[in-house]
N, C-alpha and C positions, 0 to 999 in steps of 0.2 A: 335491368334484370336483377332480381334478388339473388344475393349470394347463397350458395348451398349451405344447409345447416352443418354445424360442426359434428364430427363423428362421435357417436356415443358407444360406450362399452360397459356392459353389465358386469363383466368380470375384470379383475385387476390383473396386472402383469404377473402377479404371483399365482394366478390360477392356471391349471393345466390339466390335460387328460391323464398325465402321468402323476403317480403318487410319490411324494417326497416327505411324508409325515414320518415322525420318529418311529423306528421299528418297534412293534408291539401294539400300535394303534390299529384295531381291527378295521377302521375305516380306510386304511391305506393298503395298497397291494402288498408291500413288504410286511406290514404289520399283520395282515390277514394270513399270509403264508407262514410267518413265524409263529403265530398263534396255532396254526394247524400243526406245525411241528411239535408244539407243546402238547397238543392233543395226542399225537402219535407217541410222544415220549411218555406221557402219563398212561396211555394204553399199554405200552411196553412195561412200564412200572407195575401196572396192575397184574400183568401176566407174570412178572418176576415174583411179585408178592404171592401170587397164587401158587406157583410151582414151589416156592420156598415153604409156604404153609403146608402144601401137600407132602413135601419131604419130611417136615417135622411131624406131621400127622401120622406118617407111616410108622414112626417109632413110638407113637403115643397110644392113647386109648380112644375110646369112642367119643368122649367128651371133647377131645381136641378138634373134632369135626366142626364145632361151632366157631373156632378161631378161623378155620379156612373160609367158612361162609361169610364171616365178618369182612374178610379182605375184599369180598365182591359185593357187599351189601350196599355200598354207596354208589350212586350213579357215576358214570364216567365224567371226568372233568372235560369242559368244552364239548359236551355231548352233542351240541347242535352241529358240530362238524361231521358227525357220522349219520348215515341214513337210518331213519327210524324204522324203515321197512325191514321185513325179514330177508335174510340173505346177506347181511352186511356185518360190520364189526359190532354194532349194538346188539344184533341178534346173537352173535357169538357169545357175548358176555351173559346174556339171558340164559343161554344154553349151559354155560359154566355154572351158574348159580343153581340151576335145576339139578344138574348131575352131582354137584358137590354135596347137596343135601343127602343123597343116598349113599355116600361113602362111609363106611364104618371101620372096617378092619384093614390096617396097612402094616407093612413089614419093613424091618430095618434095611434089608438089602435094597428094596425099592427106593427107600429114602436116599440111600447113598448114590444110586444110579441117577436119580433126579437131580441131586445136588451137583454131581460131577459131570453130567452130560447135557441135560436140558437147560439148566439155569445159565451156564456160560453163554449159550447161544443168544439168549435174551439179553444178557448183560452186554454182550458185544453189540447187539442191535441198539440197545439203549445208548451206548457210547457213540455209535454212528449217528444217531439222531441228534445227540448233543453237538457233535462236531458240525453236522449240517446246519444246525441252528446258529452256531457261531459264525460259520462261513457266510450265511445269508445276512446275519446282523451286521457283520463288518462290511460286506460289500454294499448293502443297501445304505448303511450309514455314510459311507464315503460319497456315494452318488447323490444322496439327499443333501449333504452339506454343499457339494459343488453346485447343485441346482439352486439351493437356497441363497448361496452367495451371489450367483448370477442374477437371481430375481431381485435381490436387495439392490444391487447396482443399477438394474434397469429402473426400478421404482424410484430410486433417488433421482436419476436423470429425468424421468418423466415429471416428478414433482418440481424439479428445478425449471424444466421447460414451462410448466404451468405458471410458476411464479413469474418468470421473466416475460411470458406472453402477456400476463396481466399488467406487469410493470410497463411493458411496451405500450399498452393501450392507455394506461393512466398518465404516462409522461409524454405522450405524443411521439413515441418512437425514439426517445433519447436513451439508448442503452449502450453499454460498453461492448467492445468487440467480443470479449469472452462470453458475454451474456446475450449476444445476439440470438434470438430464437431460432434463426436458420442454422447457426452453428450448433446450438443445443439439440435441435432436431436430428442433425446428422450423428451426433454423439449418442443419442437415444437409439437410433436405428442400429448402430454398431453394437451397443450393449444388448439390445433385444435379440440380435442375431446370435451373439454369444450365448444368451440364455436358451434360445431354441436349440442350439447345438448340444448344450449340457442336458437339456430335457430329453432330447432324442437319444443321447447316449445312455442316460439313466433308464429310459424306457426300454431300450434294447436289452439292457442288463436284466431288467425285471421280466421281460418276455423270455429270455434265456433261462432264468430261474424257474419261471412257470413251466416251461417245456420240460425241464429236468425233473420237476416234481412228480409227474406221472410215473416215470421210470423208477424214481426213488421209492415211491409208495408201493410199486410192484415188488421191489426188493424187500421192503418192510414186510409186506404180506407173505411173500415167499419165505422169508426168515421165520415169521410167526408160524406158518404152516409146517416148516421143517422142525421147529421146536416142538410143536404139538404132536406131530407124527412120531417124533422120537419119544415124547412123553407117552404116547399110546403104546409104543413097543415095550417100554419098561413096565407099564401097568398091565399089559396083556396077559401076564402070567397069573394074575389074580383070579378070583372067582369069576364066573361067567357074568354075573351081574355087574361087577366092577369093570370087567373088560368091555361090556356093552356101553357102559357110561362113558368111559374114556374114548372109546371108538366114536361115539356120537359127538364128543367134543371136537375130535380131530376132523371128522368128516364135515362138521359145520364150518370149521375154519377153512378146509380145503375147497369147499364149495363156493367160497366168496370169489367172484370174478376179480381178476387183478385190477380192472378199471372200474369196478362197481362203485367204490367209494369216491374215486376221483371224478367220475362222470356226474354223480349226484352232487358233489361239492361244486363243480363248475356251473352246473345248472342252477343251483340255489344262489350262487354268488356271482353270476355273470354281470351284475350291475357294478361290482367292485373290481373284479379282475380286469387286467388289460386285454383288450381285444387285439390279437396279433394281426387280424386282417384289416384293421383300421389304418389309414394312411398316416405317416408321420407329419409333424407340424412343419410348416414352411413359412418364410417371411411374406409370402403372397397373402396369407390369411391374417397377418398380424396388424393390429391397429392400436392406436394409443391416443389419449387426449391431446388435442391441439396440434395433431400432425398436419392438419390442413388449415391451421390458423393463417390469417392473411399475412402475418409477419414472418411466416416461414417460407412463403412462396416468393422466389426471386423475381424481380422485375425483368431481368434478362440474365441468362447464363450461357456459357459456352466456352470455346477454346479461343484464346488470344495469344499472340506472341509479345513478349516483353524484352526490351533490350537490357542486358545485364549492366550493373553499375560497378564503378571502381575498377579493380583489376580484372573483373570478369567481363568488362566491356568488349574485350577482344573476341569473345565468343560470339558476339552478335546477339540475335534474338533467340529466345527459347520459349517453347510452348508450355502453357499451363491452363488449368481450368479456372475461370473467373465467374463471379456472380455479383450482381448488384441487388442488395436486399432492401426491403421497405424501410429498414432502420437507417438507410443512408450510407451503407458501407459497400465498398468494392473489395471483396475477399478473393485472395488468390490461393488455390489449392494445387497440389501436384497433379491430382487426377480427380475423377468424379466417382471414386469408389468409396462406399460407406461401410463396407463389411470387412475387408482384409485387415485394416488397422483403423484406429480411432482418428477420424478426419479432423485436422487442426489447420487453420489458415496459415500459409507461409507469410503473407502480408495482408494487412487490412488498412484501407484508406477511408477515413471518415470524409465523405465527399463534400458536406457543407463547409468544411474547413479547407477544401482544396480549390485549386484553380485549374481549369481545363482550357487547353488551346484549341485552335481551329483544326478541322480535319484536313490533312494533307494527303490526298490519295487514299491509301489504306492505313495511314498512320495518324495518331493523335497523341498528345502529351498531357499528363496530369501532374501538377505540382502540389505536393503536400507531404505530410508526415505519416510514417507507418504507425498505426494504432495497435498493432498486435504486440504481444509480450506483456511484461509486468507494467504496473503504473509508473515505476521509476524509469523503466526503459522508454515508456511513452514520453515522459517529460524530457528525457535527454535526447530523444530522437531529433534528427536534423531534417529540415525541409529539403526534399529531393525531387528531381524530375523523373517521372516514370513514363517511359516512352513505349507505346503500344502499337501493335500492327495487327490488323484483322486480315481475313482471307480476301475480302473484296471491299470496294469502296462503299457499297450499300451497307455491308455489315458494319463498317466503321461509322457511317452516318447513324446507324441505328444505336450502336453503343454510345456514341457521342451525345445523341439527343437525350437519352435517358440519364446519363451521367450529368449532363448539363442542367437537367431539371433540379438536381441537388446542388452542384457546384456553381452557384450563381455569383455574380459580382455584387459587392456592396462596399461600404466605406469603413468596414472593420477588418482587422487582421485575422487570419485563420487562428483558431484555437482548438485544442484537443477536447473531445467530448467529456473527458474525465475532469477537465479543469472548469473553473467557474466561467460563465458566459457574461458576467457583469463586469465588463472591461470598458475602458474609455475608448471610444471610436477614434481611429487614426485615419485621416483623410489621405487617400491615394490619388494623386493627380493623374488624369488620363488625357491623352491628346484628344482635343475636341473632334478632330477629323478621323480618329481611329474607329474603324468598323470591324476589322478582322480580329478574331480571338477574344472579343468581348461578349460575355454571356449575360444576357438579361433575363429577368424573371423574378420570382418571389425570393425574398431573403430568408425565409423561415427554413429551418432544417428538417421540417416534417416531410413526410412522403407526399409527393404531388398527387392530387386526386385523380388526375387524368392519366397518370402513368400506369400501364398495365403490364403484367408479366409477359415476357415474350421469349422466343428462342433466337439464338445468335444466327440461326440458319434461315430465318424468315426474311421477308422483303424489308427494305429500309422503311423505318417509321417516319410518318409525316409529323410536322410540328403539332398538329391538332390532336394526335393520338399519343404523343410521347411526352406530355407535360409541357412545362414552360421552356420553350426552345426558341433560340434566336436563329432565324434563317441564315444569318451571316455565318454561323458556325457550320452550316452544311456545305459551304463552298469549298472548293479545293484551292483557294488562293494561297499562294506561298510567299507573296511579297512581304506580308506583315503578319507574324504569328506571335506577337507579344502577349504576355499574360496580364490580365487586369486583376489587381489585388481585390480581394473580397472585403 
């Protein structure tokens, strides 16, 4: 049966439905909202300039009217943020330009009222918009940095997994414990989970900002309406023609629905803004390169009990999660959780350098060196007996058969995978009549072709399905369980 194709992914770990681009970039959610605040700020600035110009014009002559018109002659900055249809902010400024053209005679008293009452309203609104801009910039910046950092860590681990998976294929499965693709895969899952949490947190922050924008814009328009209504009151004492002009300006502003601009904005930019109704990301939908590479799938994994060594021997057996990988390692983990903390093996036995004894009921013993830790620690590690116990005899036979396909007897002494394998063979004499505890099979450290991943809870494996397995190892004989040197 052909093996399934490796998973492909058009997007990298750095891609997401949430935007974490630097604030100010219109292609990101935060950048688009900040640009919109800039549009409102410039709109408010236009109104401030307008009212200031009107106040000065009140004390001047007719020729000063041209200065007022010039303040409104330029198009609004970021004009694409406002609806071009009548009834919105763009229509309001068109109305201002038309009415300003007809203003001729203004008075000093009106100028003082505009400067002392109307202008401060707009200045305070301008300051509020600036503060809102800073608030969003700071908040989006922190969230974007956290997501970017998490994505960087995920991508680094994914790249490392890809390198070691290729190295596994090119070297016939000879990798160090730290670079075992199975270990790297679990580390990648941990970092991707952290990335997803950061992305979801940043997404919720952006959704909260979006939801607050409609209310804030209502406040902006209400403030503008208040300012222009006050403006109309001060100018109402002028001639009928002037009063009609200013009334028209105020009514135009008052007739803008509070959600008119926001609804138009969301409709035009629905492809950029975050959809609050979309479900958040979860690890169920996460995939990454080489996650199903054959070197990442354990031949068998599950719970075993191991007898403590040294002073801890009095405690007896303690349970842990174990996995035999295609690289030839038996890894011990405290549990099978990849998300709560970065999973790192407690012990790692390189099985081709180990000796396995016969099954005794539910128990079997492996003699070898712990390959976990630093290179120096591996060299200084002492050969020890690791005594295991499974739940049933059939489970023990299953574990034993797969481990025995790696830990076979030969005429060379065990060596660490980190050390050179070009050593002088040392002959180990065996009793010619010994049949118990001697594992026969290929002497190569490569993964047996017939060994298939299995669960510790499945039925006992037969020799034909579990790799090179000596039937003598499947017996429960307890008279002779000596270890044969490799």
